[in-house]
PDB file of N, CA, C and O in Angstrom:
ATOM      1  N   MET A   1      11.454   1.527  -5.942  1.00  0.00           N
ATOM      2  CA  MET A   1      12.614   0.915  -5.336  1.00  0.00           C
ATOM      3  C   MET A   1      12.212   0.338  -3.990  1.00  0.00           C
ATOM      4  O   MET A   1      11.539   1.008  -3.206  1.00  0.00           O
ATOM      5  N   LEU A   2      12.607  -0.876  -3.716  1.00  0.00           N
ATOM      6  CA  LEU A   2      12.258  -1.565  -2.497  1.00  0.00           C
ATOM      7  C   LEU A   2      13.397  -1.467  -1.513  1.00  0.00           C
ATOM      8  O   LEU A   2      14.521  -1.874  -1.806  1.00  0.00           O
ATOM      9  N   ASN A   3      13.108  -0.928  -0.346  1.00  0.00           N
ATOM     10  CA  ASN A   3      14.114  -0.789   0.696  1.00  0.00           C
ATOM     11  C   ASN A   3      13.862  -1.839   1.758  1.00  0.00           C
ATOM     12  O   ASN A   3      12.933  -1.699   2.554  1.00  0.00           O
ATOM     13  N   LYS A   4      14.672  -2.890   1.788  1.00  0.00           N
ATOM     14  CA  LYS A   4      14.513  -3.956   2.767  1.00  0.00           C
ATOM     15  C   LYS A   4      15.743  -4.046   3.636  1.00  0.00           C
ATOM     16  O   LYS A   4      16.842  -3.662   3.234  1.00  0.00           O
ATOM     17  N   PHE A   5      15.543  -4.554   4.821  1.00  0.00           N
ATOM     18  CA  PHE A   5      16.656  -4.906   5.688  1.00  0.00           C
ATOM     19  C   PHE A   5      17.024  -6.345   5.358  1.00  0.00           C
ATOM     20  O   PHE A   5      16.239  -7.045   4.719  1.00  0.00           O
ATOM     21  N   GLY A   6      18.200  -6.802   5.777  1.00  0.00           N
ATOM     22  CA  GLY A   6      18.660  -8.150   5.492  1.00  0.00           C
ATOM     23  C   GLY A   6      17.563  -9.188   5.483  1.00  0.00           C
ATOM     24  O   GLY A   6      16.982  -9.468   4.434  1.00  0.00           O
ATOM     25  N   SER A   7      17.268  -9.773   6.650  1.00  0.00           N
ATOM     26  CA  SER A   7      16.207 -10.768   6.695  1.00  0.00           C
ATOM     27  C   SER A   7      14.934 -10.110   7.193  1.00  0.00           C
ATOM     28  O   SER A   7      14.896  -9.570   8.299  1.00  0.00           O
ATOM     29  N   SER A   8      13.908 -10.155   6.385  1.00  0.00           N
ATOM     30  CA  SER A   8      12.656  -9.504   6.759  1.00  0.00           C
ATOM     31  C   SER A   8      11.789 -10.455   7.557  1.00  0.00           C
ATOM     32  O   SER A   8      11.919 -11.674   7.445  1.00  0.00           O
ATOM     33  N   GLY A   9      10.907  -9.894   8.361  1.00  0.00           N
ATOM     34  CA  GLY A   9       9.971 -10.698   9.129  1.00  0.00           C
ATOM     35  C   GLY A   9       8.916 -11.299   8.222  1.00  0.00           C
ATOM     36  O   GLY A   9       8.861 -11.007   7.028  1.00  0.00           O
ATOM     37  N   GLN A  10       8.095 -12.130   8.796  1.00  0.00           N
ATOM     38  CA  GLN A  10       7.049 -12.787   8.011  1.00  0.00           C
ATOM     39  C   GLN A  10       5.718 -12.068   8.108  1.00  0.00           C
ATOM     40  O   GLN A  10       4.790 -12.396   7.369  1.00  0.00           O
ATOM     41  N   GLY A  11       5.600 -11.100   8.997  1.00  0.00           N
ATOM     42  CA  GLY A  11       4.324 -10.433   9.220  1.00  0.00           C
ATOM     43  C   GLY A  11       4.174  -9.149   8.430  1.00  0.00           C
ATOM     44  O   GLY A  11       4.783  -8.962   7.376  1.00  0.00           O
ATOM     45  N   GLU A  12       3.338  -8.267   8.975  1.00  0.00           N
ATOM     46  CA  GLU A  12       3.048  -6.994   8.330  1.00  0.00           C
ATOM     47  C   GLU A  12       4.177  -5.999   8.570  1.00  0.00           C
ATOM     48  O   GLU A  12       4.647  -5.838   9.696  1.00  0.00           O
ATOM     49  N   ALA A  13       4.600  -5.343   7.514  1.00  0.00           N
ATOM     50  CA  ALA A  13       5.668  -4.340   7.595  1.00  0.00           C
ATOM     51  C   ALA A  13       5.080  -2.988   7.979  1.00  0.00           C
ATOM     52  O   ALA A  13       3.916  -2.707   7.695  1.00  0.00           O
ATOM     53  N   GLN A  14       5.878  -2.167   8.616  1.00  0.00           N
ATOM     54  CA  GLN A  14       5.526  -0.774   8.854  1.00  0.00           C
ATOM     55  C   GLN A  14       6.312   0.029   7.828  1.00  0.00           C
ATOM     56  O   GLN A  14       7.533  -0.101   7.736  1.00  0.00           O
ATOM     57  N   VAL A  15       5.617   0.857   7.058  1.00  0.00           N
ATOM     58  CA  VAL A  15       6.222   1.524   5.906  1.00  0.00           C
ATOM     59  C   VAL A  15       5.972   3.021   5.966  1.00  0.00           C
ATOM     60  O   VAL A  15       4.897   3.471   6.362  1.00  0.00           O
ATOM     61  N   GLN A  16       6.990   3.790   5.564  1.00  0.00           N
ATOM     62  CA  GLN A  16       6.833   5.228   5.360  1.00  0.00           C
ATOM     63  C   GLN A  16       6.733   5.432   3.857  1.00  0.00           C
ATOM     64  O   GLN A  16       7.638   5.058   3.111  1.00  0.00           O
ATOM     65  N   TYR A  17       5.626   6.029   3.415  1.00  0.00           N
ATOM     66  CA  TYR A  17       5.391   6.229   1.992  1.00  0.00           C
ATOM     67  C   TYR A  17       5.954   7.576   1.567  1.00  0.00           C
ATOM     68  O   TYR A  17       5.628   8.610   2.150  1.00  0.00           O
ATOM     69  N   LEU A  18       6.794   7.554   0.557  1.00  0.00           N
ATOM     70  CA  LEU A  18       7.473   8.734   0.043  1.00  0.00           C
ATOM     71  C   LEU A  18       7.039   8.979  -1.398  1.00  0.00           C
ATOM     72  O   LEU A  18       6.336   8.156  -1.983  1.00  0.00           O
ATOM     73  N   ASP A  19       7.449  10.094  -1.967  1.00  0.00           N
ATOM     74  CA  ASP A  19       7.169  10.383  -3.374  1.00  0.00           C
ATOM     75  C   ASP A  19       7.957   9.420  -4.263  1.00  0.00           C
ATOM     76  O   ASP A  19       9.181   9.519  -4.344  1.00  0.00           O
ATOM     77  N   GLY A  20       7.280   8.506  -4.917  1.00  0.00           N
ATOM     78  CA  GLY A  20       7.908   7.581  -5.850  1.00  0.00           C
ATOM     79  C   GLY A  20       8.684   6.459  -5.202  1.00  0.00           C
ATOM     80  O   GLY A  20       9.351   5.702  -5.907  1.00  0.00           O
ATOM     81  N   ASP A  21       8.628   6.317  -3.894  1.00  0.00           N
ATOM     82  CA  ASP A  21       9.372   5.282  -3.184  1.00  0.00           C
ATOM     83  C   ASP A  21       8.740   5.081  -1.816  1.00  0.00           C
ATOM     84  O   ASP A  21       7.848   5.832  -1.424  1.00  0.00           O
ATOM     85  N   PHE A  22       9.190   4.089  -1.106  1.00  0.00           N
ATOM     86  CA  PHE A  22       8.763   3.903   0.269  1.00  0.00           C
ATOM     87  C   PHE A  22       9.929   3.337   1.065  1.00  0.00           C
ATOM     88  O   PHE A  22      10.852   2.741   0.510  1.00  0.00           O
ATOM     89  N   ARG A  23       9.868   3.535   2.367  1.00  0.00           N
ATOM     90  CA  ARG A  23      10.935   3.088   3.263  1.00  0.00           C
ATOM     91  C   ARG A  23      10.331   2.129   4.285  1.00  0.00           C
ATOM     92  O   ARG A  23       9.338   2.447   4.939  1.00  0.00           O
ATOM     93  N   VAL A  24      10.939   0.959   4.411  1.00  0.00           N
ATOM     94  CA  VAL A  24      10.487  -0.019   5.392  1.00  0.00           C
ATOM     95  C   VAL A  24      11.027   0.391   6.754  1.00  0.00           C
ATOM     96  O   VAL A  24      12.240   0.450   6.957  1.00  0.00           O
ATOM     97  N   ILE A  25      10.126   0.672   7.681  1.00  0.00           N
ATOM     98  CA  ILE A  25      10.492   1.087   9.021  1.00  0.00           C
ATOM     99  C   ILE A  25      10.644  -0.129   9.927  1.00  0.00           C
ATOM    100  O   ILE A  25      11.575  -0.209  10.728  1.00  0.00           O
ATOM    101  N   SER A  26       9.718  -1.072   9.791  1.00  0.00           N
ATOM    102  CA  SER A  26       9.740  -2.309  10.560  1.00  0.00           C
ATOM    103  C   SER A  26       9.567  -3.465   9.578  1.00  0.00           C
ATOM    104  O   SER A  26       8.573  -3.502   8.853  1.00  0.00           O
ATOM    105  N   PRO A  27      10.503  -4.404   9.534  1.00  0.00           N
ATOM    106  CA  PRO A  27      10.479  -5.467   8.522  1.00  0.00           C
ATOM    107  C   PRO A  27       9.208  -6.305   8.529  1.00  0.00           C
ATOM    108  O   PRO A  27       8.589  -6.528   9.570  1.00  0.00           O
ATOM    109  N   GLY A  28       8.845  -6.752   7.359  1.00  0.00           N
ATOM    110  CA  GLY A  28       7.704  -7.628   7.145  1.00  0.00           C
ATOM    111  C   GLY A  28       7.629  -7.953   5.672  1.00  0.00           C
ATOM    112  O   GLY A  28       8.435  -7.468   4.879  1.00  0.00           O
ATOM    113  N   THR A  29       6.666  -8.769   5.306  1.00  0.00           N
ATOM    114  CA  THR A  29       6.559  -9.178   3.905  1.00  0.00           C
ATOM    115  C   THR A  29       5.409  -8.500   3.171  1.00  0.00           C
ATOM    116  O   THR A  29       5.332  -8.556   1.944  1.00  0.00           O
ATOM    117  N   TYR A  30       4.504  -7.851   3.932  1.00  0.00           N
ATOM    118  CA  TYR A  30       3.339  -7.244   3.291  1.00  0.00           C
ATOM    119  C   TYR A  30       2.863  -6.023   4.072  1.00  0.00           C
ATOM    120  O   TYR A  30       3.260  -5.793   5.215  1.00  0.00           O
ATOM    121  N   VAL A  31       1.988  -5.241   3.409  1.00  0.00           N
ATOM    122  CA  VAL A  31       1.216  -4.175   4.051  1.00  0.00           C
ATOM    123  C   VAL A  31      -0.241  -4.448   3.695  1.00  0.00           C
ATOM    124  O   VAL A  31      -0.524  -5.297   2.850  1.00  0.00           O
ATOM    125  N   ARG A  32      -1.162  -3.740   4.330  1.00  0.00           N
ATOM    126  CA  ARG A  32      -2.586  -3.939   4.059  1.00  0.00           C
ATOM    127  C   ARG A  32      -3.156  -2.746   3.295  1.00  0.00           C
ATOM    128  O   ARG A  32      -2.787  -1.598   3.542  1.00  0.00           O
ATOM    129  N   CYS A  33      -4.052  -3.037   2.374  1.00  0.00           N
ATOM    130  CA  CYS A  33      -4.751  -1.996   1.628  1.00  0.00           C
ATOM    131  C   CYS A  33      -5.667  -1.240   2.590  1.00  0.00           C
ATOM    132  O   CYS A  33      -6.411  -1.856   3.353  1.00  0.00           O
ATOM    133  N   ALA A  34      -5.614   0.083   2.554  1.00  0.00           N
ATOM    134  CA  ALA A  34      -6.425   0.919   3.439  1.00  0.00           C
ATOM    135  C   ALA A  34      -7.914   0.828   3.127  1.00  0.00           C
ATOM    136  O   ALA A  34      -8.742   1.154   3.977  1.00  0.00           O
ATOM    137  N   VAL A  35      -8.264   0.390   1.924  1.00  0.00           N
ATOM    138  CA  VAL A  35      -9.670   0.324   1.511  1.00  0.00           C
ATOM    139  C   VAL A  35     -10.224  -1.089   1.644  1.00  0.00           C
ATOM    140  O   VAL A  35     -11.299  -1.280   2.213  1.00  0.00           O
ATOM    141  N   THR A  36      -9.511  -2.071   1.131  1.00  0.00           N
ATOM    142  CA  THR A  36     -10.020  -3.446   1.078  1.00  0.00           C
ATOM    143  C   THR A  36      -9.479  -4.346   2.179  1.00  0.00           C
ATOM    144  O   THR A  36     -10.002  -5.440   2.391  1.00  0.00           O
ATOM    145  N   ASP A  37      -8.447  -3.908   2.877  1.00  0.00           N
ATOM    146  CA  ASP A  37      -7.755  -4.685   3.905  1.00  0.00           C
ATOM    147  C   ASP A  37      -7.022  -5.903   3.328  1.00  0.00           C
ATOM    148  O   ASP A  37      -6.601  -6.785   4.078  1.00  0.00           O
ATOM    149  N   ALA A  38      -6.869  -5.953   2.004  1.00  0.00           N
ATOM    150  CA  ALA A  38      -6.149  -7.052   1.362  1.00  0.00           C
ATOM    151  C   ALA A  38      -4.661  -6.939   1.658  1.00  0.00           C
ATOM    152  O   ALA A  38      -4.130  -5.837   1.796  1.00  0.00           O
ATOM    153  N   ARG A  39      -3.998  -8.074   1.753  1.00  0.00           N
ATOM    154  CA  ARG A  39      -2.545  -8.085   1.907  1.00  0.00           C
ATOM    155  C   ARG A  39      -1.888  -7.727   0.578  1.00  0.00           C
ATOM    156  O   ARG A  39      -2.283  -8.227  -0.475  1.00  0.00           O
ATOM    157  N   ILE A  40      -0.888  -6.862   0.638  1.00  0.00           N
ATOM    158  CA  ILE A  40      -0.121  -6.478  -0.550  1.00  0.00           C
ATOM    159  C   ILE A  40       1.331  -6.820  -0.267  1.00  0.00           C
ATOM    160  O   ILE A  40       1.944  -6.242   0.631  1.00  0.00           O
ATOM    161  N   GLN A  41       1.877  -7.745  -1.017  1.00  0.00           N
ATOM    162  CA  GLN A  41       3.288  -8.093  -0.851  1.00  0.00           C
ATOM    163  C   GLN A  41       4.138  -6.867  -1.175  1.00  0.00           C
ATOM    164  O   GLN A  41       3.840  -6.144  -2.126  1.00  0.00           O
ATOM    165  N   LEU A  42       5.185  -6.628  -0.399  1.00  0.00           N
ATOM    166  CA  LEU A  42       5.999  -5.428  -0.611  1.00  0.00           C
ATOM    167  C   LEU A  42       6.566  -5.351  -2.020  1.00  0.00           C
ATOM    168  O   LEU A  42       6.674  -4.265  -2.589  1.00  0.00           O
ATOM    169  N   ASP A  43       6.927  -6.497  -2.587  1.00  0.00           N
ATOM    170  CA  ASP A  43       7.489  -6.456  -3.945  1.00  0.00           C
ATOM    171  C   ASP A  43       6.414  -6.212  -5.011  1.00  0.00           C
ATOM    172  O   ASP A  43       6.741  -6.056  -6.188  1.00  0.00           O
ATOM    173  N   GLU A  44       5.135  -6.179  -4.613  1.00  0.00           N
ATOM    174  CA  GLU A  44       4.038  -5.887  -5.537  1.00  0.00           C
ATOM    175  C   GLU A  44       3.365  -4.549  -5.237  1.00  0.00           C
ATOM    176  O   GLU A  44       2.399  -4.186  -5.908  1.00  0.00           O
ATOM    177  N   LEU A  45       3.857  -3.812  -4.245  1.00  0.00           N
ATOM    178  CA  LEU A  45       3.264  -2.543  -3.843  1.00  0.00           C
ATOM    179  C   LEU A  45       3.521  -1.469  -4.899  1.00  0.00           C
ATOM    180  O   LEU A  45       4.670  -1.143  -5.197  1.00  0.00           O
ATOM    181  N   LYS A  46       2.439  -0.920  -5.462  1.00  0.00           N
ATOM    182  CA  LYS A  46       2.550   0.085  -6.528  1.00  0.00           C
ATOM    183  C   LYS A  46       1.789   1.363  -6.232  1.00  0.00           C
ATOM    184  O   LYS A  46       2.112   2.415  -6.785  1.00  0.00           O
ATOM    185  N   TYR A  47       0.779   1.291  -5.366  1.00  0.00           N
ATOM    186  CA  TYR A  47      -0.104   2.430  -5.151  1.00  0.00           C
ATOM    187  C   TYR A  47      -0.147   2.801  -3.674  1.00  0.00           C
ATOM    188  O   TYR A  47      -0.382   1.947  -2.819  1.00  0.00           O
ATOM    189  N   TRP A  48       0.085   4.092  -3.376  1.00  0.00           N
ATOM    190  CA  TRP A  48       0.005   4.575  -2.005  1.00  0.00           C
ATOM    191  C   TRP A  48      -0.204   6.072  -2.000  1.00  0.00           C
ATOM    192  O   TRP A  48      -0.044   6.742  -3.020  1.00  0.00           O
ATOM    193  N   SER A  49      -0.563   6.585  -0.839  1.00  0.00           N
ATOM    194  CA  SER A  49      -0.740   8.016  -0.652  1.00  0.00           C
ATOM    195  C   SER A  49       0.320   8.523   0.306  1.00  0.00           C
ATOM    196  O   SER A  49       0.429   8.044   1.435  1.00  0.00           O
ATOM    197  N   VAL A  50       1.100   9.494  -0.145  1.00  0.00           N
ATOM    198  CA  VAL A  50       2.100  10.121   0.719  1.00  0.00           C
ATOM    199  C   VAL A  50       1.388  10.933   1.791  1.00  0.00           C
ATOM    200  O   VAL A  50       1.773  10.885   2.960  1.00  0.00           O
ATOM    201  N   ASP A  51       0.351  11.678   1.409  1.00  0.00           N
ATOM    202  CA  ASP A  51      -0.377  12.527   2.350  1.00  0.00           C
ATOM    203  C   ASP A  51      -1.087  11.728   3.433  1.00  0.00           C
ATOM    204  O   ASP A  51      -1.046  12.097   4.607  1.00  0.00           O
ATOM    205  N   LEU A  52      -1.736  10.640   3.047  1.00  0.00           N
ATOM    206  CA  LEU A  52      -2.490   9.831   4.009  1.00  0.00           C
ATOM    207  C   LEU A  52      -1.649   8.721   4.638  1.00  0.00           C
ATOM    208  O   LEU A  52      -2.062   8.111   5.624  1.00  0.00           O
ATOM    209  N   GLN A  53      -0.461   8.457   4.066  1.00  0.00           N
ATOM    210  CA  GLN A  53       0.432   7.395   4.547  1.00  0.00           C
ATOM    211  C   GLN A  53      -0.296   6.054   4.627  1.00  0.00           C
ATOM    212  O   GLN A  53      -0.339   5.404   5.671  1.00  0.00           O
ATOM    213  N   GLU A  54      -0.873   5.662   3.469  1.00  0.00           N
ATOM    214  CA  GLU A  54      -1.554   4.383   3.391  1.00  0.00           C
ATOM    215  C   GLU A  54      -1.382   3.780   2.006  1.00  0.00           C
ATOM    216  O   GLU A  54      -1.158   4.485   1.022  1.00  0.00           O
ATOM    217  N   ALA A  55      -1.492   2.464   1.955  1.00  0.00           N
ATOM    218  CA  ALA A  55      -1.293   1.707   0.725  1.00  0.00           C
ATOM    219  C   ALA A  55      -2.625   1.294   0.126  1.00  0.00           C
ATOM    220  O   ALA A  55      -3.637   1.221   0.823  1.00  0.00           O
ATOM    221  N   TYR A  56      -2.616   1.020  -1.187  1.00  0.00           N
ATOM    222  CA  TYR A  56      -3.809   0.582  -1.908  1.00  0.00           C
ATOM    223  C   TYR A  56      -3.449  -0.612  -2.786  1.00  0.00           C
ATOM    224  O   TYR A  56      -2.356  -0.682  -3.346  1.00  0.00           O
ATOM    225  N   SER A  57      -4.381  -1.540  -2.894  1.00  0.00           N
ATOM    226  CA  SER A  57      -4.126  -2.768  -3.651  1.00  0.00           C
ATOM    227  C   SER A  57      -4.260  -2.593  -5.160  1.00  0.00           C
ATOM    228  O   SER A  57      -3.677  -3.363  -5.923  1.00  0.00           O
ATOM    229  N   ALA A  58      -5.024  -1.584  -5.601  1.00  0.00           N
ATOM    230  CA  ALA A  58      -5.279  -1.401  -7.034  1.00  0.00           C
ATOM    231  C   ALA A  58      -5.743   0.030  -7.287  1.00  0.00           C
ATOM    232  O   ALA A  58      -6.142   0.725  -6.352  1.00  0.00           O
ATOM    233  N   PRO A  59      -5.697   0.475  -8.537  1.00  0.00           N
ATOM    234  CA  PRO A  59      -6.195   1.818  -8.854  1.00  0.00           C
ATOM    235  C   PRO A  59      -7.648   2.032  -8.420  1.00  0.00           C
ATOM    236  O   PRO A  59      -8.014   3.136  -8.017  1.00  0.00           O
ATOM    237  N   SER A  60      -8.467   0.998  -8.498  1.00  0.00           N
ATOM    238  CA  SER A  60      -9.864   1.132  -8.086  1.00  0.00           C
ATOM    239  C   SER A  60      -9.975   1.451  -6.590  1.00  0.00           C
ATOM    240  O   SER A  60     -10.887   2.168  -6.180  1.00  0.00           O
ATOM    241  N   ALA A  61      -9.070   0.935  -5.787  1.00  0.00           N
ATOM    242  CA  ALA A  61      -9.060   1.239  -4.350  1.00  0.00           C
ATOM    243  C   ALA A  61      -8.664   2.694  -4.110  1.00  0.00           C
ATOM    244  O   ALA A  61      -9.189   3.340  -3.204  1.00  0.00           O
ATOM    245  N   VAL A  62      -7.743   3.207  -4.916  1.00  0.00           N
ATOM    246  CA  VAL A  62      -7.353   4.624  -4.818  1.00  0.00           C
ATOM    247  C   VAL A  62      -8.567   5.498  -5.106  1.00  0.00           C
ATOM    248  O   VAL A  62      -8.852   6.432  -4.357  1.00  0.00           O
ATOM    249  N   LEU A  63      -9.278   5.202  -6.184  1.00  0.00           N
ATOM    250  CA  LEU A  63     -10.462   5.981  -6.553  1.00  0.00           C
ATOM    251  C   LEU A  63     -11.543   5.898  -5.479  1.00  0.00           C
ATOM    252  O   LEU A  63     -12.179   6.899  -5.151  1.00  0.00           O
ATOM    253  N   GLN A  64     -11.746   4.712  -4.941  1.00  0.00           N
ATOM    254  CA  GLN A  64     -12.755   4.529  -3.911  1.00  0.00           C
ATOM    255  C   GLN A  64     -12.402   5.341  -2.658  1.00  0.00           C
ATOM    256  O   GLN A  64     -13.293   5.883  -2.004  1.00  0.00           O
ATOM    257  N   ARG A  65     -11.126   5.428  -2.323  1.00  0.00           N
ATOM    258  CA  ARG A  65     -10.687   6.166  -1.148  1.00  0.00           C
ATOM    259  C   ARG A  65     -10.872   7.676  -1.343  1.00  0.00           C
ATOM    260  O   ARG A  65     -11.339   8.370  -0.440  1.00  0.00           O
ATOM    261  N   HIS A  66     -10.505   8.173  -2.515  1.00  0.00           N
ATOM    262  CA  HIS A  66     -10.534   9.615  -2.754  1.00  0.00           C
ATOM    263  C   HIS A  66     -11.877  10.134  -3.251  1.00  0.00           C
ATOM    264  O   HIS A  66     -12.168  11.323  -3.117  1.00  0.00           O
ATOM    265  N   PHE A  67     -12.699   9.254  -3.823  1.00  0.00           N
ATOM    266  CA  PHE A  67     -14.025   9.634  -4.330  1.00  0.00           C
ATOM    267  C   PHE A  67     -15.048   8.601  -3.867  1.00  0.00           C
ATOM    268  O   PHE A  67     -15.591   7.866  -4.692  1.00  0.00           O
ATOM    269  N   PRO A  68     -15.325   8.531  -2.554  1.00  0.00           N
ATOM    270  CA  PRO A  68     -16.178   7.462  -2.038  1.00  0.00           C
ATOM    271  C   PRO A  68     -17.626   7.503  -2.509  1.00  0.00           C
ATOM    272  O   PRO A  68     -18.296   6.470  -2.496  1.00  0.00           O
ATOM    273  N   GLY A  69     -18.128   8.656  -2.921  1.00  0.00           N
ATOM    274  CA  GLY A  69     -19.523   8.766  -3.341  1.00  0.00           C
ATOM    275  C   GLY A  69     -19.779   8.412  -4.783  1.00  0.00           C
ATOM    276  O   GLY A  69     -20.934   8.308  -5.198  1.00  0.00           O
ATOM    277  N   VAL A  70     -18.719   8.223  -5.564  1.00  0.00           N
ATOM    278  CA  VAL A  70     -18.877   7.935  -6.982  1.00  0.00           C
ATOM    279  C   VAL A  70     -19.166   6.435  -7.159  1.00  0.00           C
ATOM    280  O   VAL A  70     -18.388   5.595  -6.708  1.00  0.00           O
ATOM    281  N   PRO A  71     -20.280   6.106  -7.813  1.00  0.00           N
ATOM    282  CA  PRO A  71     -20.604   4.687  -8.020  1.00  0.00           C
ATOM    283  C   PRO A  71     -19.599   4.029  -8.955  1.00  0.00           C
ATOM    284  O   PRO A  71     -19.037   4.666  -9.847  1.00  0.00           O
ATOM    285  N   LYS A  72     -19.389   2.735  -8.726  1.00  0.00           N
ATOM    286  CA  LYS A  72     -18.483   1.973  -9.586  1.00  0.00           C
ATOM    287  C   LYS A  72     -19.106   1.845 -10.959  1.00  0.00           C
ATOM    288  O   LYS A  72     -20.324   1.714 -11.088  1.00  0.00           O
ATOM    289  N   SER A  73     -18.259   1.883 -12.000  1.00  0.00           N
ATOM    290  CA  SER A  73     -18.781   1.775 -13.363  1.00  0.00           C
ATOM    291  C   SER A  73     -19.237   0.349 -13.627  1.00  0.00           C
ATOM    292  O   SER A  73     -18.658  -0.602 -13.101  1.00  0.00           O
ATOM    293  N   GLN A  74     -20.249   0.206 -14.421  1.00  0.00           N
ATOM    294  CA  GLN A  74     -20.773  -1.093 -14.807  1.00  0.00           C
ATOM    295  C   GLN A  74     -20.038  -1.555 -16.061  1.00  0.00           C
ATOM    296  O   GLN A  74     -20.139  -0.913 -17.106  1.00  0.00           O
ATOM    297  N   SER A  75     -19.308  -2.645 -15.971  1.00  0.00           N
ATOM    298  CA  SER A  75     -18.566  -3.151 -17.139  1.00  0.00           C
ATOM    299  C   SER A  75     -19.205  -4.373 -17.696  1.00  0.00           C
ATOM    300  O   SER A  75     -18.717  -4.932 -18.678  1.00  0.00           O
TER     301      SER A  75
END
């Protein structure tokens, strides 16, 4: 569920990550991935850590953050 204020800013949002949801503290259109620094549009945000209070752009970024020593699989 996306919690937005009326008109959101154009910059980076400040977000509180909750279990299964997040709360926009300061309006914006995106957050940054804690691993890749990629912009993640709020309406596309799917992965985050409640404990670390950070967002991730993809499942691979989550794995890289929590298991940094594990080599990436060769596909």
